[in-house]
N, C-alpha and C positions, 0 to 999 in steps of 0.2 A: 504493500500500500504506500502510495506517495502522498505526503502532506505538504500543501502549499499554503503559505500564510500571506495575507494581504492586510496591511495596516491602513485603515480607512476611516473616513468620517471625522467630524469635529472633536470626537473623544479619543482619537487614535485607537480605535477598536480593532482587534484581530479577527478577521474573517478567514475561515479555513475552507479550502477546497481539497477534498480527499478523492484520489483517483485509484482505481484498480480494475484491471481487465476491461478497459474501455468504458467504464462506468464511473460516475462521480457523485459526490454529495457536497452540498454547501452547508456549512455550519455557521450560524449567527451572521447573516448578511447585513453588515453595517454600512454599505456603500452610501455615500451622500450625493454622488453625482455620477453621470454616465461615464466619465473618463476612468473612474475607479472600477466600475463594473466592466468596462471594456477590457480590462486586464484579464478578467476571468473568461470572458467570451473568447478572447484571443487564444488563451491557453487551451480551452475546450476544443476550439476549431483546429488548432495546430496539431493536437494529439488525437483528433477525431474521437473525442470522448462524449458519451451520452450522459446528461445530467439526470439522475434518478429521483432525487428528493432533496428537501431542505430540512435540516434539523436545527432546533433552537435549544440552547442550554437553559435559557430563561427569557423572559419577555420584557426586559428593560429596553428603553427606547434606543439606546446606542447599538443594540444587537438586532434591531428591527428596521433601521433606517432604509436599508436597501431591499427589503422583502418585496414591496410592491414592484420595484424595478425588475427584480428577478422573475416575478410571476407574470409580468407583462411579456416577457421574452420566452418563458418556459412554462408549460402546463404540467406542473409536478406537485405532488402532495407536500404539505408542511406538517412537521411533527413537533409536538410540545407536550410537556407533562400536563396532566389534568388535575394535579394536586391543588392548584389555586390559580384560576384564570383571571383574577382581578387585573393584573398588569396588562394582559392581552386585551381584555375587554375595555380597558381605559387607556389605550395607547395614545390617543389624541390628547387627552387631558394630562398625561404624564409628560408628553413632549412639550406641551404648553408651559409647564413648570420651568423648562430650560430655554424657552423663547422660540420654539419651533412650531410651525403650523403644519399638521398632517391630518389625514383622515383615518378613522378607525377602519379595520379591515373588512368587517361585515361577513366573515365566515369563521367557522370553528376549525382549528387545526386537528389533525389526526392525533391520537393519543400515543405518546412515547412511554411505554410501560416501564415501571420501576422494579428494581431488584430481580431482574431476570435477563437472560441473554436475548438480544433483539437483533434480527437479521433483515437486511434489505439488500437484495442482489448479492454481490460478493462480500459485503461488509457485515461483520458481526461485532456487536458491542455488548459489554456488561454495563447496563444502565444503573447508575448509582445516584440515589436521592441525596442531595447535598444542600439543604436549605440553610439560611442564615443571612446570606447576602440578599436573597429574595425567596419568597415562599414556594416558588415553582421550580427551583434550581435543580438541574441534573448535571452529572458529569459522565462522560462517555469513555469507557475503558476498552481499548482494542488490544486484547491479550496477545494475539499472535505477533504484533509488532512492538508490544510493550509501550504503547502510546496512550496518553490520558488527556482528553480535552476537557478542561475544567471550567470554562466560562469565567466568571468572576469570583469563584469560590477561593481560589488560591493563586497567588502571583509569586514571582521570584522574590523571596524574602519579604513577602507581604500577603495580605488577604483582602478580600472585597470589602467595600464600605458597608456599614450596617445602619446608616441613618435614614434610609428610605423605607418605603412601605414594608412592614413586617420584617425589617432587619433585626437581627438578634445575634450579637457577638458570641454569646455563650453557645447558642445553637450552631453557629458557624464553626466554632472551634471543635465542637463535638462531631460535626459532619466531616471535618478535615481529618481528625484523629481516627474516626471509626470507618470512614468510607474511602479515604485517600491514603493515609499513612499506613494502612494495612496492606497496600500493594507493594510489590518488590521495589527495593531502593533504586534500581536501575531504570525504573519506569520514567519515560520522558514526559514531562508535563507541558502542555500547550495552553497557556492562559488567554483570557479575553483581552488583556492589555499587557504590553511589555514582553520581554524576552522569555524563551522557553527555559525550563529548569528540570530538575529531577526530584523524585520523591526523597531520595537519600539526602540530597543537598538541603531540602527544606526541613527535614527532620532535625538536621544539625544546625542550620543557619537562620531559619525563619524566627524572627524575634516575637511574633505573635503566637505561634503554635509550634512548640518543639515536640519531637517524637519521643 
C-alpha cells in the first residue's frame, strides 16, 4: 500500500491518498481550492488508479473542506463513525465559528464500524474508536503495512485540542493509551497535522501521554 500525504487548506491539514492494486481511498479531504485537489487528480490519472471511497476520521471542518469538491468529481461513498453525528450535521455552523461560509451536506454518510476489521477493495483496517478530540473520532490501523492514520487524536509529540464540542482531555489520553499505544512500537503514525511519527517515539517523547 502506498500512502501519499497532501498538506492542504487554511489549517495545514493532512489529507491522505492511499493506493493499492489500482484502487485508492481518500482520507479526510481538507482541500480548500481546486489547485490543491488537482494534485490528487493528477496522481490518480498518472497511475490510472480508481478512487473507491472517502473515509473520515472525524467531522471537524478542516477535515471536510474538500469533500464537496471530491464528490463533484467522483461518485463514491463517504464513511464516518455513527457514534455522534453532531459535527457532521452542523458542518455549516461549525465552519461559521472560524469565519467560513459553507453548506451542510444534506446526506448521511455510510457507517464506518468500530472495533472490528473493515474491508473495502484491497484495503483492510482495524477501526479503533479514539474519542477525546471529538466524539466521533476513529483511527485506522493497517496491520499489514504497520500504518496508523490517527486524524487529530495524536501528533508528533502532541495531541489534539480538546476545547471544542465534547472535547475531553482525560478521555483522549485514555483513547491514546488503550487504542494506540497498545500497537507495536514500530507502527508509523500518520496524523491530521504535522509530520509522521511512530508509536514507540510517542510513548517515550510525547509530553502529554507517555507509554
